[in-house]
N, C-alpha and C positions, 0 to 999 in steps of 0.2 A: 660588196656582195660577190661571193664566189660562184663558180659554175653550177655547183650542186644546189645552192640556194635558188639560183635563177630557174633551174629545172623544176625545183619544188614549187616555186610560186606559179610557174606556168601550168604545172599539173593541177594545182589547187584551183586556178582560174578556169581551166577547161572543165573541170568537174562541176564547179558551181554554175557555169553558164548552162550546162546540160541539165543539172538538177533544178535550176530555176524555172525550167520549162515543164517540169514533170507534173506540177500541180494541175495543169490543164488536162493532160492525158489521164491522170488518175481520176479527176473529177468526172470526166466523160465515161470512163470505164465503170465507175461506181453506179452508173445508171443500170447496168446489166449484170454486174458481178458483185459478189461479196468481197470485202477487203482482203480476207485471207486467200481467196481464189486468185486475185490479182497478184498478190505477193508470191504465192506458190509458183504460178506460171512464169512470172518474170525472172525469179531467181533460178528456176530449173533451166530456163533458157540461158541465163547468165552462166550457170555452172557448166552447162554443155559446151558453150562457146569457149570458156576458159580451158576445159578439158581437151578440146580439139586444138586450141592454140598451143598449149603446153601440157602434154599428157604425163609428164614426169610427176611422180608421187613423192610426197615428203616421207622420208624414212628415218628411223632412229630418234623420233621425238620422245622426249622424256614425259613422264606422267604429268608433271607440272605444266609443261608446254602444251600438252594435249588438252588439259583442263582450261588453259587460257584460250585456246581455239574454241572450245565449247562455250565458254562464257562470252566470247566475242560474237559467236553465231547467235546466241540467245539474245544478247543485248542490242547489237547493231543491225541484225538482219530480221529476227523474228519480232522482238518486243517493240523496237523503235518504229518500224514501218507498220506493224499491226496497230499500235496505239495511234499513230498519226492518221492512218487511213480510216480507222473507226471514228477518230475525232472529227474528221471532215464530214461525217454523216450527221453529226450532232451540232456542229458550230460552223461559223463562217470561215472561209479560206483565209480571209484577212486576219482573223484571230489566230489561226494556226501558224500563219507566217510570222506574225508579231511575236508569238510565244517562242517559236523556233529560234528567233534572233537572240534569245537569252542563252542559248546553248553554249556559246563560247565562255560565258561566265561560269556555267555549271562545269565545263571542261577544266577551267582554271582551278576551281575549287577541288575537283576530283583529282587532278594532277598533284595538288599540294598535299592531299591527305593519303592518296593511294600510292603515289610515287614521289615522296618527298625528296626535294633536292634535285630532281630530274630537270625541271624547267623553272626558272626564276620569274616571278610575276613582277613586272615593272609598272611605274606610274603611267607610262604611255598606254598600257593596255586598258586601264580603267578609264582614262580620259577618252580614248577612242571608243570604248564601249558605250559611254554616255552619249557622245556625239552621234554615233551610228544608230543608237536606239531611238533618238529623237527623229532622225531621218526615216527610219523604218516605220515609226508611228505615223508620220505624215503620209508616207506612201500607202500604208495599210488602211487608213481611215480618211483619206482625202475625198471629200464629197460624200462620205457615207457616215451613218450614225454608229457610234460605238455600242455594240450589243454583246453583253456577256451571256454565255451559255455554259454554266458551271460544269456540266458533265463532259462536254466536248473540250472545254478549255483545260480542265484538269487532266484529261487524257493527253492533250497536246503537251502539257507541262511535264508529265511523266515520260513522254516520248523524248523530250529534251534531256532529261536525266539519263535515260537509257543510252542516248547517243554520246553523252559525255563519258559514261562508263566505257562504251565501245572505243572511244578515242584514246582513252588511257590504256586500254588493253592492246590497241593497235600499236601504240608507242612501245609497249612492253614486247610485243611480238616482233617488232622491227629489230630487236637486239638478238633474236634467235639465229639469224644468219641464213634464213631460207629466202627463196625467190618471192617477189611480190605477187606474181600470178599464182604460184602454188599456195601461198598463204591465203590469198583471197578466195581461192577455190575451196580450200579446207574450211574456212569460216562459212562460206556459202552452204557447204554440205551440212554443217551442224544447224545452221539457221533453217534450212529446208526440213530437216528431221524434226525440229521443234514445231514446225507449222503443221505437219501431217495430222496430229491428233485433232487440231482445230477443224480440219476438213470433214471430220466425221460428225460434227455437231452443227453443220450449216443448216439454217432454218428451212431452206428450199432444196436441199440436196446439192450435189456437185453439178455445176453447169459448165459445159464446154461448147454447146451448140452455137451460142452467140459469138464464138471466136471466128466463125465463118464469115461474119460481117466484116467487110473490108476496113471500115474505120476502127473497129475493135482490134482487128488483127494488127493493123499498123501501129496503133497506140501501145499494144502489149509488146510488140517487137521493139519499139522504141525504148520502152522501159527495160526490156530484157537485155538488148544488145548495147544500148547506149548508157542508160542510167544505172545499169547493174554491172554487166561484164566490164565495160570500159571504165566507168566512173569509180568503181570501188578499187580498181587497180591504181588509177591515177591518184585517188585520195589517199590510199595507203602508202603510196610512194611519197606523196607530199608530207605526210605525217613522219615518215622515216627521215626525210631530209630536213624539214623545218621544225618538227616537234608538234605535239597535239594542240597546244594553245595557239601558236602562230598560224597553223593551218585552219583551225576552227574559226578564226576571225573572218575568213572569206565568206562565211555564212551571212555576214552583214549585207552582201550584195545580191543575195538570192531575190529579195523583193524588187530590186532594180531590174534584174533579168525578167522577172514575172511581169513587171509593168511594161517593159520594152516589147516583150512577146505579145502582150495584150494589145498593144498599139499596132503591131505588125499583123497579127493574126485576126484579131477581133475588131480592129479599126477604132479602138477607144481613143479619145482625145488626150493630149498631153497638156496639163495645166501648169501654171507658174509654180503652184505649190508642189506639184510632182517633181519639177526640176530642182526645187530647193531640197526636197527629200532625197533625191538621187545624189545631189552634191554632198549632202551631209553623210550619206552612207559611204561614199568614197573617201571623204575626209576622215571619217571614223576608222575605216580600214587602214588608210595611210598612217594615221597616228598610232594605231595598235601595232603596226609592223615596224615603224621607225623608232630607233632608239634615241633620236635627237631630243625629244621632249624630256625623256628620262635624264639625259646628260645635263640638260639645262637645270632641271630641278636639283640634281645632285650638286651641281656647281654652285647654285645659290645657297644650298644648305651648308657648303663649306665656307 
């Protein structure tokens, strides 16, 4: 593993550790805010921070490049988060987390058909996917009853598809030669623009008064500064270094981070089954990233 790979893995891991804790913040904010309000505020904060950090503007982008930025903002910023946040109002967080774990598979399919030949799918990816999926299922429904909520579950599924498309677009954008911060800010801008029309159809009008509440303010700042400004830069960097598919498999450990956070913050107990699920998630991640399994299978085939 070279230095760039190591940096890419570290960036992906940092991103997932932070993103794995955002379900709690989002769930709390949904008590006082509409999904699109949360998204708009957090990404405006993220955009502002990135503008302060690096005010340089991308110049000379071609029409095709600009359209790619637009599509990334629509799929990864507006549609993904809007669909996921709305899904959380209709279905269980465990359902959303479980469905989100399928995203690496969607990403692999999208890469194959939208950017053919860019990244090779190997046997280890599919083996790791199955192992991690079993672990995530254990973590999501350990001690709880499986409950299907079609409307929310379908929205969560569509969110996964939107993120897969965003991952492919991010990989394409990484070849343009622009800085990661500038690219992320440009994508944020288009995502915010797509959210604005949704603000005019809110059932109870625009709500900002509840932001004065300390808990709401802290949660929205956490989402804006950490989960948006920082994490999208580190995630886009990881995709640039590792590729869309190898980076996406880090999504397998989001449920692990959520469980650990619940133990620390909410004092929830750790069961033996939870430990099994956590172990399987890490094994699935390791298998998906390691080429050893694929080399063995190819050796046997020869």
